[in-house]
N, C-alpha and C positions, 0 to 999 in steps of 0.2 A: 337612507343612505349610511348613515353610520353603523348600522346593523351589517350592511354588506361590506364595510371598510373592515369592522372587527372578525367578520366570518372567514375574511380572506386572510386575516394576519392570525389566526389561530393555528396552533401547531398541527392539527388535522388536516387542515387546507396546504400551510408550507411545506410539509413535510409528506404529502400524500403522493408516493411515488407509483402508482398504478399506472401502468403504459410505459414507464421508464425501462429502459434495457441498459444492463450494465455488464461489463467484462472485467473481470478481477483474476489477474495473474497471482499464482501463490493463494487462490480464495479459499481453499480447503483447509487450510492451517493457519496459526498465528493471527498474525495482525490483520491478514487477507481474509480470514474468517471471520474476525470481530465486524469488519467491513459486511461481507457477504450477509451475516446473519441479521444485520441493520437493516440492510436494504430490503431483503425479502420481507421482514418484519413490517415494512411500510410499502409493500405492494409492488416492488420490482421484480422484473425477471434478471436473473444474474447468471451468468455464464462463468464458470471456474475454470481455471487452467492450471494444471499441474504435472508433473513427472510419471504419475502413476495413476492409471484409470480405475482400476480397482480402489484405490483409497478416495480417489475424488467421488465414485458411487455411493461408497458406504456414508459418507459425509452428506452428499445430497438426499439420500434417501431419508436419513433421520430426520432433515429439517423439512425437507417436503411432505413427510409424513404429518409432523407438528402443525406446518402450515395449511394443511389441507383441513385441518380440524377449525379452522379459525377464519372467519371472514377477511375478506380484503388483502389477504396476504399474496406474497408472490411466489416464484418458483426458482430451484436453481437448477441448471444444465450442467453437466461436467465433461470437458474435453482434455485428453491427455497432449500434453506439448513440452517441448524444450525450448524455453524462451530465449536462450543464449544465442540461436541461429537465425539468420537471415530468411533461410528457405521455411523454418518453421513459423517465421512471423507471417510469411505470403500464406502457407496452408491455413492458418489459423484464422486469418480474415477471410480468406475464401469460404470455409467451412461455416463460419458464423454468418457471414454475408449472406450465404444460402438460405440459412433460417431465417434470417431478420431482413426481410426486403426493405424494410423501411428506415434501416440503420441503426446506430447504437447511440445512444444518452451520452454515456459516460466509459472512458477506459481508465481504470486503475492497473498503472506499471507498479506493482506491488511485490512480486517476487523477490527473494533475496536471501542470501547465504552469507555464513561468515566464516571464513577460513583464515589458515594462516596464521594461528596465535603464538604468541611469545611470553615470556614472564619478565619483571623488571629485573634489572641487571644486579648483582650481589656485591658487587664493587663500581666505584667511580674509576675504572680504567676502560682503555680501549678494548682490551681482551674481552673484560666482562661482556661490554655492550655488544660485540660480535657473535658472542655464544649466545646472547638472548636475543638479538635483533635479527640477526644473520643466519646463522647455522640452522636453527629449526625452521626456517621458511623455506619452501620450494616454490620454484617458477610455477608449477601447477596451481598453486594456491592463489597467486595473483591472477592466472589466466582465468580459471573456473570463476573465482568471486567476480572480479570485473567483467567477466562476460555475461554472468548471471545479473549482476547489480546494476550495469552501467550500459553495457553495450547492446544487451539483448532488449532494453526500453526504448532504445534508437530507433532499431529496426521495427519493433512492434507499434511505436507511435506512428510512422509513416506507413506502416501496413495497413492499419486501422484508419488513417485519416478519410479515404473516401466513404465509409460507414459513418463516420463521425458527420461529416458535411451533408450525406444524407439525409440525418436527421432533422435539419434544419426544414425539410420539407412537410414536417408533420404539425403544422397549423399551430393552434393554441398550445398545445402540448410542448411542441418545439420552443415557443415564446416563454413558456414557464420554467423549462429547463434546457438551458443553453448548451450545446455540446462542448465536451471539456474532457481534458487527458489529466489525470492526478497522480503524480510521483510519489512513491513513497521512498523518501531520504531517510534521514536520521538526525539525532542532534548529533551523532558523531561525524556528521559532514561539516561541523563548526567547533568541535572541541580541541582542545590542544593537549588534554590528559588523555592519553590511550586507554587509561583503566574504564574509561566510560564505555569503549568498544568491546570490553573483554579482552583488551589488549591483542587488537587484531589491525594491522598498518593495510592490508588488503580490502577490509572491511571500510576504514577511514577514507581511504581513498576514493574508491567507488561511491560511498555516499556523499564525499565532496563532489564528485563530479555529478551526480543526479542534481544535487542541489543548484548548480550552475546551469545544467542543462534545461531545468525547468524554468528559469528567468529567459534563457535565451530562446528556446522553443516558442515561449508565450510572445516574446518579440517577432519571431520569425512567422508565427501563425496568424496573426492580427489580420492581414487580409482575408483569411478564410473565417474569421469569426469564431473560431475554436480555441476555447480558453485552456490554459495549461497553470496548474498549481501543485503545489505539493504538501505531503505530511511529513513532518519530521519528528519521529516518536523518540521518547526518552525510554525507561525502562517499564516494559511491558511483559508480564509472563506469557512465555510461548515456548515452545519445546526447543527453540534454538538458544532461547536466553537462560531457560530452566528446564533443562532434559528431565524426562521423567515426571514432570509434575502436571502434564495434560492428559484428560481423558478423551475416550472415543469421538466425542462430540466439539471438542476443541475447549471444554471448560478447565480453568485452572483450579489446580489443588495444590498450588505452591505459594498461598498468599503471603507467607511468611520467608519465601525465597529471598535470602539475603542479595543485593546487588555488590558487585565488586568496587562499589564507590559511594561516596555521600549524597544521598538526596535530601532536600530541605523540607519535605512533604511527605505524602504518603509512601511507601517503599515501592510502589510500582501502579502503574495505569491500569484501567479497566476495560473490558468491552464497552459499557456504557459511554466511557469517556472516548474512545476511538470513533465508535459508532455516530456518536452526536458530532463528532468533527467531520465526518463523511456527508452526514446529511447537509449539515451547514453550507459544505463546499457544493454540493449538487444544488441547493435550492438558491444560493445566493448568486447571480448572475455578475455582478458588480466586483467581484475579485478575480484578478487576473495576474499572473507572474510572481504569485505570492509563495512561500514555504511556510507553513504554520507550524512552530515549534510546540510541541504538547509533551513536555518532559517534566512536569510538575516542579518547575524550578530549578532543576539539575544545574544547567548551565550558569546561574548566578553563582554557584559554588565552586565551579570548575573554569577556569580560563578558556575562553573561547573567542571566536570573531564573529558571533552572533549578534 
């Protein structure tokens, strides 16, 4: 008996994702690609959604070619889509639903942008604050950022609910991996220091909204047995946070890229950090309504409400 217990608790058993079907918005770049590559490394089928099919296919080919050389690995499928719009959410769910008749295991609302940046005021006067916070920000900065980071995930969550509910009919596999939605929030949903967001109020507001949506949706979806959890990253090297430091397969070459704020441990999180958190959330069915902060302790150094 004990040997069966030990086998069931081994990493190779807990995190064996063969048969799992995941959808990752923004899954071809940045944090999304960190999640995607981890999932296929452990056997999952992953659909990545992004704005340009050509870019998605390039990333998918690189990783699929590598996965084909190794046993038990998964596969990436790419679908172009604009996550901001309700009509696109419906189309994407229908397209993936046609391919995955058994439903999907997990949906990552991950796509995000950081727009509408400002600089610190040069003086403690109302005029200086207006020049920093008001003048350089456009209405479009708020519209695009909030629609991408907060409104789009709402449409996508409900568009994909039927596919997540379908997953519950998959016998033992559905018992091992309970259907789930995972939101990518940010430590900036709780910070009181805009430096940690790269000085973007639209980004701060959008990530705060996603943090609240995570717990609210987890409560609302209890009757369906579909969990909702969140990831709140700190500083990870991506094309958004460190432009020009990422290669064609999403690997960072900016390990020493300095953040614009103080961090108490290493300067940035890694693919391994993000990937292992994604695996934990997928494998652990006793977590619901939580947003996990993964920031290297940054918010211990900056004022926040976390």
